Backbone atoms as SQL, in Angstrom:
CREATE TABLE atoms (id INTEGER PRIMARY KEY, chain TEXT, resi INTEGER, resn TEXT, atom TEXT, x REAL, y REAL, z REAL);
INSERT INTO atoms VALUES
  (1, 'A', 1, 'MET', 'N', 27.647, 49.088, -78.466),
  (2, 'A', 1, 'MET', 'CA', 27.766, 47.492, -78.249),
  (3, 'A', 1, 'MET', 'C', 27.012, 47.106, -77.308),
  (4, 'A', 2, 'ASP', 'N', 26.777, 46.585, -76.626),
  (5, 'A', 2, 'ASP', 'CA', 25.784, 46.194, -75.411),
  (6, 'A', 2, 'ASP', 'C', 26.490, 45.027, -74.945),
  (7, 'A', 3, 'LYS', 'N', 26.953, 44.477, -74.024),
  (8, 'A', 3, 'LYS', 'CA', 27.544, 43.296, -72.982),
  (9, 'A', 3, 'LYS', 'C', 26.573, 42.436, -73.743),
  (10, 'A', 4, 'LEU', 'N', 25.154, 42.164, -73.957),
  (11, 'A', 4, 'LEU', 'CA', 24.901, 40.652, -74.424),
  (12, 'A', 4, 'LEU', 'C', 25.682, 40.458, -76.496),
  (13, 'A', 5, 'LEU', 'N', 25.692, 41.639, -76.493),
  (14, 'A', 5, 'LEU', 'CA', 26.265, 41.742, -78.459),
  (15, 'A', 5, 'LEU', 'C', 27.702, 41.353, -78.164),
  (16, 'A', 6, 'ASN', 'N', 28.126, 41.677, -77.752),
  (17, 'A', 6, 'ASN', 'CA', 29.632, 41.564, -77.274),
  (18, 'A', 6, 'ASN', 'C', 29.589, 40.297, -76.892),
  (19, 'A', 7, 'PHE', 'N', 29.252, 39.446, -75.938),
  (20, 'A', 7, 'PHE', 'CA', 29.551, 38.905, -75.453),
  (21, 'A', 7, 'PHE', 'C', 28.911, 36.913, -76.734),
  (22, 'A', 8, 'LEU', 'N', 28.245, 37.473, -77.678),
  (23, 'A', 8, 'LEU', 'CA', 28.119, 36.559, -78.487),
  (24, 'A', 8, 'LEU', 'C', 28.841, 36.951, -79.130),
  (25, 'A', 9, 'GLY', 'N', 29.700, 38.217, -79.701),
  (26, 'A', 9, 'GLY', 'CA', 30.032, 38.011, -80.694),
  (27, 'A', 9, 'GLY', 'C', 32.058, 37.300, -79.810),
  (28, 'A', 10, 'ILE', 'N', 31.645, 37.551, -79.174),
  (29, 'A', 10, 'ILE', 'CA', 33.199, 36.118, -78.095),
  (30, 'A', 10, 'ILE', 'C', 32.679, 34.954, -78.320),
  (31, 'A', 11, 'CYS', 'N', 31.805, 35.018, -78.129),
  (32, 'A', 11, 'CYS', 'CA', 31.396, 33.232, -78.933),
  (33, 'A', 11, 'CYS', 'C', 32.112, 32.129, -79.982),
  (34, 'A', 12, 'ARG', 'N', 30.978, 33.628, -80.741),
  (35, 'A', 12, 'ARG', 'CA', 31.699, 33.098, -81.877),
  (36, 'A', 12, 'ARG', 'C', 33.101, 33.356, -82.573),
  (37, 'A', 13, 'ARG', 'N', 33.548, 34.122, -82.460),
  (38, 'A', 13, 'ARG', 'CA', 35.031, 33.764, -82.455),
  (39, 'A', 13, 'ARG', 'C', 36.030, 33.040, -81.708),
  (40, 'A', 14, 'ALA', 'N', 35.209, 32.078, -80.441),
  (41, 'A', 14, 'ALA', 'CA', 36.001, 30.956, -79.589),
  (42, 'A', 14, 'ALA', 'C', 35.483, 29.963, -80.437),
  (43, 'A', 15, 'GLY', 'N', 34.640, 29.618, -81.076),
  (44, 'A', 15, 'GLY', 'CA', 34.123, 28.981, -81.940),
  (45, 'A', 15, 'GLY', 'C', 33.312, 27.999, -80.905),
  (46, 'A', 16, 'LYS', 'N', 32.571, 28.436, -80.065),
  (47, 'A', 16, 'LYS', 'CA', 31.481, 27.883, -79.397),
  (48, 'A', 16, 'LYS', 'C', 29.596, 28.415, -79.557),
  (49, 'A', 17, 'LEU', 'N', 29.690, 28.837, -80.800),
  (50, 'A', 17, 'LEU', 'CA', 28.005, 29.117, -81.068),
  (51, 'A', 17, 'LEU', 'C', 27.635, 29.477, -82.512),
  (52, 'A', 18, 'ALA', 'N', 26.731, 27.665, -82.286),
  (53, 'A', 18, 'ALA', 'CA', 25.931, 27.361, -83.545),
  (54, 'A', 18, 'ALA', 'C', 25.201, 28.979, -84.407),
  (55, 'A', 19, 'VAL', 'N', 25.060, 28.737, -85.343),
  (56, 'A', 19, 'VAL', 'CA', 24.407, 29.889, -85.935),
  (57, 'A', 19, 'VAL', 'C', 23.756, 29.596, -87.497),
  (58, 'A', 20, 'GLY', 'N', 22.536, 30.088, -87.725),
  (59, 'A', 20, 'GLY', 'CA', 21.586, 29.538, -88.063),
  (60, 'A', 20, 'GLY', 'C', 20.512, 28.258, -88.052),
  (61, 'A', 21, 'ASN', 'N', 19.380, 27.932, -88.945),
  (62, 'A', 21, 'ASN', 'CA', 18.227, 26.516, -88.628),
  (63, 'A', 21, 'ASN', 'C', 19.575, 25.996, -88.652),
  (64, 'A', 22, 'ASP', 'N', 19.605, 25.292, -89.577),
  (65, 'A', 22, 'ASP', 'CA', 20.533, 23.718, -90.199),
  (66, 'A', 22, 'ASP', 'C', 21.331, 23.285, -89.248),
  (67, 'A', 23, 'VAL', 'N', 22.156, 24.669, -88.537),
  (68, 'A', 23, 'VAL', 'CA', 23.370, 24.248, -87.562),
  (69, 'A', 23, 'VAL', 'C', 23.086, 24.041, -86.056),
  (70, 'A', 24, 'VAL', 'N', 21.739, 24.951, -85.809),
  (71, 'A', 24, 'VAL', 'CA', 21.303, 25.093, -84.809),
  (72, 'A', 24, 'VAL', 'C', 20.659, 23.189, -84.365),
  (73, 'A', 25, 'ILE', 'N', 20.103, 23.237, -85.402),
  (74, 'A', 25, 'ILE', 'CA', 19.411, 21.856, -85.062),
  (75, 'A', 25, 'ILE', 'C', 20.186, 20.426, -85.083),
  (76, 'A', 26, 'ASP', 'N', 21.037, 21.151, -86.159),
  (77, 'A', 26, 'ASP', 'CA', 21.942, 19.984, -86.008),
  (78, 'A', 26, 'ASP', 'C', 22.623, 19.894, -84.680),
  (79, 'A', 27, 'ALA', 'N', 23.164, 20.823, -83.716),
  (80, 'A', 27, 'ALA', 'CA', 23.771, 21.088, -82.240),
  (81, 'A', 27, 'ALA', 'C', 22.641, 20.547, -81.330),
  (82, 'A', 28, 'VAL', 'N', 21.869, 20.621, -81.426),
  (83, 'A', 28, 'VAL', 'CA', 20.360, 20.403, -80.046),
  (84, 'A', 28, 'VAL', 'C', 20.144, 19.322, -81.004),
  (85, 'A', 29, 'ARG', 'N', 20.368, 17.821, -82.088),
  (86, 'A', 29, 'ARG', 'CA', 20.562, 16.476, -82.310),
  (87, 'A', 29, 'ARG', 'C', 21.161, 15.696, -81.970),
  (88, 'A', 30, 'GLY', 'N', 22.548, 16.614, -81.744),
  (89, 'A', 30, 'GLY', 'CA', 23.889, 15.779, -81.756),
  (90, 'A', 30, 'GLY', 'C', 24.050, 15.669, -80.110),
  (91, 'A', 31, 'GLY', 'N', 23.262, 17.082, -79.343),
  (92, 'A', 31, 'GLY', 'CA', 23.445, 16.557, -78.068),
  (93, 'A', 31, 'GLY', 'C', 24.509, 18.148, -77.174),
  (94, 'A', 32, 'GLU', 'N', 24.903, 19.059, -78.815),
  (95, 'A', 32, 'GLU', 'CA', 25.815, 19.923, -78.397),
  (96, 'A', 32, 'GLU', 'C', 25.077, 21.249, -77.823),
  (97, 'A', 33, 'ALA', 'N', 24.581, 21.805, -78.296),
  (98, 'A', 33, 'ALA', 'CA', 23.312, 23.019, -77.678),
  (99, 'A', 33, 'ALA', 'C', 23.481, 22.764, -76.484),
  (100, 'A', 34, 'LYS', 'N', 23.673, 23.734, -75.626),
  (101, 'A', 34, 'LYS', 'CA', 23.926, 23.838, -74.326),
  (102, 'A', 34, 'LYS', 'C', 21.900, 24.767, -73.977),
  (103, 'A', 35, 'LEU', 'N', 22.246, 26.130, -74.858),
  (104, 'A', 35, 'LEU', 'CA', 21.264, 26.942, -75.349),
  (105, 'A', 35, 'LEU', 'C', 21.266, 27.635, -76.258),
  (106, 'A', 36, 'VAL', 'N', 19.600, 27.658, -77.307),
  (107, 'A', 36, 'VAL', 'CA', 19.193, 27.794, -77.994),
  (108, 'A', 36, 'VAL', 'C', 19.042, 29.601, -77.823),
  (109, 'A', 37, 'MET', 'N', 18.662, 30.270, -78.616),
  (110, 'A', 37, 'MET', 'CA', 18.531, 31.691, -78.715),
  (111, 'A', 37, 'MET', 'C', 17.885, 31.871, -79.287),
  (112, 'A', 38, 'LEU', 'N', 16.822, 32.633, -79.719),
  (113, 'A', 38, 'LEU', 'CA', 16.122, 33.491, -80.569),
  (114, 'A', 38, 'LEU', 'C', 15.932, 34.480, -80.740),
  (115, 'A', 39, 'CYS', 'N', 15.382, 35.076, -81.788),
  (116, 'A', 39, 'CYS', 'CA', 16.339, 36.831, -81.993),
  (117, 'A', 39, 'CYS', 'C', 13.816, 37.210, -81.872),
  (118, 'A', 40, 'SER', 'N', 14.465, 38.401, -81.607),
  (119, 'A', 40, 'SER', 'CA', 13.113, 39.136, -81.260),
  (120, 'A', 40, 'SER', 'C', 12.112, 38.583, -82.637),
  (121, 'A', 41, 'ASP', 'N', 12.911, 39.432, -83.972),
  (122, 'A', 41, 'ASP', 'CA', 12.010, 39.043, -85.038),
  (123, 'A', 41, 'ASP', 'C', 12.289, 37.773, -85.618),
  (124, 'A', 42, 'ILE', 'N', 11.787, 36.684, -85.016),
  (125, 'A', 42, 'ILE', 'CA', 12.367, 35.304, -85.806),
  (126, 'A', 42, 'ILE', 'C', 10.616, 35.133, -86.162),
  (127, 'A', 43, 'SER', 'N', 10.982, 34.760, -87.760),
  (128, 'A', 43, 'SER', 'CA', 9.193, 34.236, -88.342),
  (129, 'A', 43, 'SER', 'C', 8.495, 33.032, -87.508),
  (130, 'A', 44, 'PRO', 'N', 7.244, 33.255, -87.143),
  (131, 'A', 44, 'PRO', 'CA', 6.505, 32.277, -86.769),
  (132, 'A', 44, 'PRO', 'C', 6.831, 30.637, -86.734),
  (133, 'A', 45, 'ASN', 'N', 6.991, 30.873, -88.267),
  (134, 'A', 45, 'ASN', 'CA', 6.539, 28.675, -88.872),
  (135, 'A', 45, 'ASN', 'C', 8.562, 29.114, -88.880),
  (136, 'A', 46, 'THR', 'N', 10.001, 29.774, -88.889),
  (137, 'A', 46, 'THR', 'CA', 10.627, 29.004, -88.221),
  (138, 'A', 46, 'THR', 'C', 10.807, 28.843, -86.927),
  (139, 'A', 47, 'GLU', 'N', 10.521, 29.476, -85.740),
  (140, 'A', 47, 'GLU', 'CA', 10.224, 29.191, -84.496),
  (141, 'A', 47, 'GLU', 'C', 9.741, 27.743, -84.906),
  (142, 'A', 48, 'LYS', 'N', 8.149, 27.824, -85.083),
  (143, 'A', 48, 'LYS', 'CA', 7.515, 26.504, -84.956),
  (144, 'A', 48, 'LYS', 'C', 8.178, 25.129, -85.463),
  (145, 'A', 49, 'LYS', 'N', 8.852, 25.682, -86.422),
  (146, 'A', 49, 'LYS', 'CA', 9.941, 23.902, -86.679),
  (147, 'A', 49, 'LYS', 'C', 10.801, 23.884, -85.825),
  (148, 'A', 50, 'LEU', 'N', 11.799, 25.191, -84.922),
  (149, 'A', 50, 'LEU', 'CA', 13.011, 24.530, -84.589),
  (150, 'A', 50, 'LEU', 'C', 12.258, 23.945, -83.006),
  (151, 'A', 51, 'ARG', 'N', 11.012, 24.771, -82.614),
  (152, 'A', 51, 'ARG', 'CA', 10.103, 24.598, -81.277),
  (153, 'A', 51, 'ARG', 'C', 9.637, 22.725, -80.985),
  (154, 'A', 52, 'LYS', 'N', 9.795, 21.994, -82.260),
  (155, 'A', 52, 'LYS', 'CA', 9.316, 20.822, -82.630),
  (156, 'A', 52, 'LYS', 'C', 10.622, 20.231, -81.710),
  (157, 'A', 53, 'THR', 'N', 11.957, 20.112, -82.650),
  (158, 'A', 53, 'THR', 'CA', 13.201, 19.799, -82.270),
  (159, 'A', 53, 'THR', 'C', 13.927, 19.756, -81.059),
  (160, 'A', 54, 'ILE', 'N', 13.775, 21.380, -80.843),
  (161, 'A', 54, 'ILE', 'CA', 14.086, 21.853, -79.083),
  (162, 'A', 54, 'ILE', 'C', 13.524, 20.913, -78.070),
  (163, 'A', 55, 'ASP', 'N', 12.462, 21.220, -78.167),
  (164, 'A', 55, 'ASP', 'CA', 11.636, 20.995, -76.926),
  (165, 'A', 55, 'ASP', 'C', 11.563, 19.132, -77.091),
  (166, 'A', 56, 'GLU', 'N', 11.634, 18.535, -77.502),
  (167, 'A', 56, 'GLU', 'CA', 12.098, 16.749, -77.714),
  (168, 'A', 56, 'GLU', 'C', 13.176, 16.774, -76.258),
  (169, 'A', 57, 'SER', 'N', 14.229, 17.951, -77.419),
  (170, 'A', 57, 'SER', 'CA', 15.754, 17.623, -76.152),
  (171, 'A', 57, 'SER', 'C', 15.637, 18.163, -75.275),
  (172, 'A', 58, 'GLY', 'N', 15.234, 19.199, -74.953),
  (173, 'A', 58, 'GLY', 'CA', 15.180, 19.590, -73.110),
  (174, 'A', 58, 'GLY', 'C', 16.095, 20.960, -73.037),
  (175, 'A', 59, 'VAL', 'N', 16.615, 21.209, -74.268),
  (176, 'A', 59, 'VAL', 'CA', 17.698, 22.352, -74.779),
  (177, 'A', 59, 'VAL', 'C', 16.720, 23.180, -74.372),
  (178, 'A', 60, 'ARG', 'N', 17.552, 24.449, -72.944),
  (179, 'A', 60, 'ARG', 'CA', 16.754, 26.422, -72.843),
  (180, 'A', 60, 'ARG', 'C', 17.043, 26.174, -73.780),
  (181, 'A', 61, 'ILE', 'N', 15.794, 27.695, -73.415),
  (182, 'A', 61, 'ILE', 'CA', 15.505, 28.599, -75.065),
  (183, 'A', 61, 'ILE', 'C', 15.150, 29.744, -74.011),
  (184, 'A', 62, 'LEU', 'N', 15.688, 30.868, -75.049),
  (185, 'A', 62, 'LEU', 'CA', 15.535, 32.081, -74.611),
  (186, 'A', 62, 'LEU', 'C', 15.231, 32.942, -75.812),
  (187, 'A', 63, 'ARG', 'N', 14.952, 33.835, -75.750),
  (188, 'A', 63, 'ARG', 'CA', 14.332, 34.603, -76.629),
  (189, 'A', 63, 'ARG', 'C', 15.036, 36.372, -76.265),
  (190, 'A', 64, 'LEU', 'N', 15.699, 36.647, -77.575),
  (191, 'A', 64, 'LEU', 'CA', 16.319, 37.771, -77.306),
  (192, 'A', 64, 'LEU', 'C', 15.877, 39.027, -77.246),
  (193, 'A', 65, 'ASN', 'N', 16.127, 40.030, -76.917),
  (194, 'A', 65, 'ASN', 'CA', 15.806, 41.559, -76.835),
  (195, 'A', 65, 'ASN', 'C', 16.182, 41.842, -78.191),
  (196, 'A', 66, 'ARG', 'N', 16.696, 41.716, -78.991),
  (197, 'A', 66, 'ARG', 'CA', 17.336, 42.275, -80.497),
  (198, 'A', 66, 'ARG', 'C', 16.632, 41.278, -81.792),
  (199, 'A', 67, 'SER', 'N', 17.167, 42.486, -82.220),
  (200, 'A', 67, 'SER', 'CA', 16.815, 41.813, -84.045),
  (201, 'A', 67, 'SER', 'C', 18.350, 41.406, -84.492),
  (202, 'A', 68, 'LYS', 'N', 17.558, 39.986, -86.055),
  (203, 'A', 68, 'LYS', 'CA', 18.134, 39.880, -86.709),
  (204, 'A', 68, 'LYS', 'C', 19.214, 40.661, -87.141),
  (205, 'A', 69, 'GLU', 'N', 19.052, 41.781, -87.396),
  (206, 'A', 69, 'GLU', 'CA', 20.719, 42.316, -87.899),
  (207, 'A', 69, 'GLU', 'C', 21.025, 42.744, -87.103),
  (208, 'A', 70, 'GLU', 'N', 20.969, 43.536, -85.840),
  (209, 'A', 70, 'GLU', 'CA', 21.734, 43.686, -84.453),
  (210, 'A', 70, 'GLU', 'C', 22.822, 42.323, -84.058),
  (211, 'A', 71, 'LEU', 'N', 21.689, 41.615, -84.031),
  (212, 'A', 71, 'LEU', 'CA', 22.528, 40.226, -83.402),
  (213, 'A', 71, 'LEU', 'C', 24.159, 39.723, -85.336),
  (214, 'A', 72, 'GLY', 'N', 23.176, 40.160, -86.106),
  (215, 'A', 72, 'GLY', 'CA', 24.328, 39.847, -87.499),
  (216, 'A', 72, 'GLY', 'C', 24.988, 40.462, -87.314),
  (217, 'A', 73, 'PHE', 'N', 24.985, 42.055, -87.262),
  (218, 'A', 73, 'PHE', 'CA', 26.203, 42.799, -86.756),
  (219, 'A', 73, 'PHE', 'C', 27.026, 42.533, -85.758),
  (220, 'A', 74, 'ALA', 'N', 26.851, 41.651, -84.650),
  (221, 'A', 74, 'ALA', 'CA', 28.008, 41.160, -83.108),
  (222, 'A', 74, 'ALA', 'C', 28.343, 40.272, -83.834),
  (223, 'A', 75, 'ILE', 'N', 27.869, 39.291, -84.264),
  (224, 'A', 75, 'ILE', 'CA', 28.952, 38.141, -84.573),
  (225, 'A', 75, 'ILE', 'C', 28.533, 38.117, -85.918),
  (226, 'A', 76, 'GLY', 'N', 28.668, 38.377, -86.995),
  (227, 'A', 76, 'GLY', 'CA', 29.232, 38.739, -88.395),
  (228, 'A', 76, 'GLY', 'C', 28.480, 37.548, -89.327),
  (229, 'A', 77, 'LYS', 'N', 27.152, 36.900, -89.070),
  (230, 'A', 77, 'LYS', 'CA', 26.408, 36.109, -89.709),
  (231, 'A', 77, 'LYS', 'C', 24.822, 36.587, -89.435),
  (232, 'A', 78, 'PHE', 'N', 24.724, 36.890, -90.582),
  (233, 'A', 78, 'PHE', 'CA', 22.683, 36.843, -90.724),
  (234, 'A', 78, 'PHE', 'C', 22.108, 35.301, -90.503),
  (235, 'A', 79, 'ALA', 'N', 21.352, 35.564, -88.476),
  (236, 'A', 79, 'ALA', 'CA', 20.761, 34.542, -88.569),
  (237, 'A', 79, 'ALA', 'C', 19.569, 34.698, -87.781),
  (238, 'A', 80, 'ALA', 'N', 18.449, 33.998, -87.831),
  (239, 'A', 80, 'ALA', 'CA', 17.538, 34.478, -86.966),
  (240, 'A', 80, 'ALA', 'C', 17.641, 33.200, -85.425),
  (241, 'A', 81, 'VAL', 'N', 18.532, 32.668, -85.238),
  (242, 'A', 81, 'VAL', 'CA', 18.740, 31.022, -83.983),
  (243, 'A', 81, 'VAL', 'C', 20.296, 31.227, -83.861),
  (244, 'A', 82, 'THR', 'N', 20.504, 31.141, -82.638),
  (245, 'A', 82, 'THR', 'CA', 21.895, 30.515, -82.156),
  (246, 'A', 82, 'THR', 'C', 21.909, 29.816, -81.650),
  (247, 'A', 83, 'ALA', 'N', 22.924, 28.852, -81.353),
  (248, 'A', 83, 'ALA', 'CA', 22.757, 28.473, -80.008),
  (249, 'A', 83, 'ALA', 'C', 24.406, 27.679, -79.564),
  (250, 'A', 84, 'ALA', 'N', 24.393, 28.181, -77.853),
  (251, 'A', 84, 'ALA', 'CA', 25.966, 28.290, -77.583),
  (252, 'A', 84, 'ALA', 'C', 26.184, 26.600, -77.163),
  (253, 'A', 85, 'THR', 'N', 27.609, 26.542, -77.538),
  (254, 'A', 85, 'THR', 'CA', 27.807, 25.149, -77.487),
  (255, 'A', 85, 'THR', 'C', 28.794, 24.351, -76.309),
  (256, 'A', 86, 'ASP', 'N', 29.229, 25.718, -75.435),
  (257, 'A', 86, 'ASP', 'CA', 29.866, 25.534, -73.921),
  (258, 'A', 86, 'ASP', 'C', 29.329, 25.975, -72.946),
  (259, 'A', 87, 'LYS', 'N', 28.820, 24.913, -72.261),
  (260, 'A', 87, 'LYS', 'CA', 28.154, 25.404, -70.541),
  (261, 'A', 87, 'LYS', 'C', 28.643, 26.546, -70.348),
  (262, 'A', 88, 'GLY', 'N', 29.200, 27.043, -70.412),
  (263, 'A', 88, 'GLY', 'CA', 30.401, 27.987, -69.592),
  (264, 'A', 88, 'GLY', 'C', 29.966, 29.187, -70.211),
  (265, 'A', 89, 'PHE', 'N', 30.100, 29.283, -71.757),
  (266, 'A', 89, 'PHE', 'CA', 29.087, 30.348, -72.566),
  (267, 'A', 89, 'PHE', 'C', 27.871, 30.415, -72.204),
  (268, 'A', 90, 'ALA', 'N', 26.646, 29.107, -72.250),
  (269, 'A', 90, 'ALA', 'CA', 25.083, 28.969, -72.278),
  (270, 'A', 90, 'ALA', 'C', 25.317, 30.041, -70.575),
  (271, 'A', 91, 'ASP', 'N', 25.570, 29.837, -69.767),
  (272, 'A', 91, 'ASP', 'CA', 26.266, 30.167, -68.017),
  (273, 'A', 91, 'ASP', 'C', 25.786, 31.743, -68.316),
  (274, 'A', 92, 'LYS', 'N', 27.067, 32.134, -68.819),
  (275, 'A', 92, 'LYS', 'CA', 26.367, 33.240, -68.669),
  (276, 'A', 92, 'LYS', 'C', 25.949, 34.386, -69.982),
  (277, 'A', 93, 'LEU', 'N', 25.912, 33.725, -70.880),
  (278, 'A', 93, 'LEU', 'CA', 24.709, 34.310, -71.838),
  (279, 'A', 93, 'LEU', 'C', 22.797, 34.037, -70.596),
  (280, 'A', 94, 'CYS', 'N', 22.930, 33.666, -70.374),
  (281, 'A', 94, 'CYS', 'CA', 21.741, 33.340, -69.458),
  (282, 'A', 94, 'CYS', 'C', 21.799, 33.959, -68.490),
  (283, 'A', 95, 'GLU', 'N', 22.703, 34.485, -67.641),
  (284, 'A', 95, 'GLU', 'CA', 23.583, 35.572, -66.691),
  (285, 'A', 95, 'GLU', 'C', 22.733, 36.748, -67.538),
  (286, 'A', 96, 'LEU', 'N', 23.791, 37.530, -68.104),
  (287, 'A', 96, 'LEU', 'CA', 23.423, 38.759, -69.213),
  (288, 'A', 96, 'LEU', 'C', 21.828, 38.820, -69.631),
  (289, 'A', 97, 'ILE', 'N', 21.393, 37.572, -70.163),
  (290, 'A', 97, 'ILE', 'CA', 19.734, 37.657, -70.811),
  (291, 'A', 97, 'ILE', 'C', 18.784, 37.855, -69.674),
  (292, 'A', 98, 'ASN', 'N', 18.915, 37.186, -68.998),
  (293, 'A', 98, 'ASN', 'CA', 18.268, 37.384, -67.470),
  (294, 'A', 98, 'ASN', 'C', 18.131, 38.704, -66.914),
  (295, 'A', 99, 'ASN', 'N', 19.859, 39.105, -66.429),
  (296, 'A', 99, 'ASN', 'CA', 20.072, 39.616, -65.603),
  (297, 'A', 99, 'ASN', 'C', 20.022, 41.470, -65.995),
  (298, 'A', 100, 'GLU', 'N', 19.942, 41.595, -67.455),
  (299, 'A', 100, 'GLU', 'CA', 19.905, 43.087, -68.201),
  (300, 'A', 100, 'GLU', 'C', 18.745, 42.847, -69.202),
  (301, 'A', 101, 'THR', 'N', 17.914, 42.427, -69.073),
  (302, 'A', 101, 'THR', 'CA', 16.702, 42.581, -69.740),
  (303, 'A', 101, 'THR', 'C', 16.771, 42.389, -71.486),
  (304, 'A', 102, 'GLY', 'N', 18.150, 41.768, -71.787),
  (305, 'A', 102, 'GLY', 'CA', 18.654, 41.441, -72.760),
  (306, 'A', 102, 'GLY', 'C', 17.035, 40.097, -73.318),
  (307, 'A', 103, 'GLY', 'N', 15.859, 39.438, -72.596),
  (308, 'A', 103, 'GLY', 'CA', 15.242, 39.232, -73.339),
  (309, 'A', 103, 'GLY', 'C', 14.852, 37.958, -71.815),
  (310, 'A', 104, 'ILE', 'N', 13.885, 37.337, -72.972),
  (311, 'A', 104, 'ILE', 'CA', 13.100, 36.462, -71.666),
  (312, 'A', 104, 'ILE', 'C', 13.262, 34.872, -72.276),
  (313, 'A', 105, 'SER', 'N', 12.477, 34.110, -70.906),
  (314, 'A', 105, 'SER', 'CA', 12.852, 32.395, -70.972),
  (315, 'A', 105, 'SER', 'C', 11.623, 32.013, -71.860),
  (316, 'A', 106, 'VAL', 'N', 11.276, 31.666, -72.835),
  (317, 'A', 106, 'VAL', 'CA', 10.166, 31.294, -73.419),
  (318, 'A', 106, 'VAL', 'C', 10.086, 29.327, -73.866);
């Protein structure tokens, strides 16, 4: 497993990762989400629904170069979207995603 997926697993175990569409939207609306991450194979319809809420909030969005299956294996729950709810974790995830070609800004 790579560093990004390992760190996402750590975030999940620390309770600092919102997982799933509804949970992420609630975290964004509640001001808890610091970074939203979309899987590479998220459906266009799901992304469209999420984007409206996320874009209005100003939360940063990154697309992972990982599938839902890879993410689910790392965090123990199947989902196409996650959100870091801690600034320190979000900063480290941004670093891993951008520096290790783990994804792109969208």
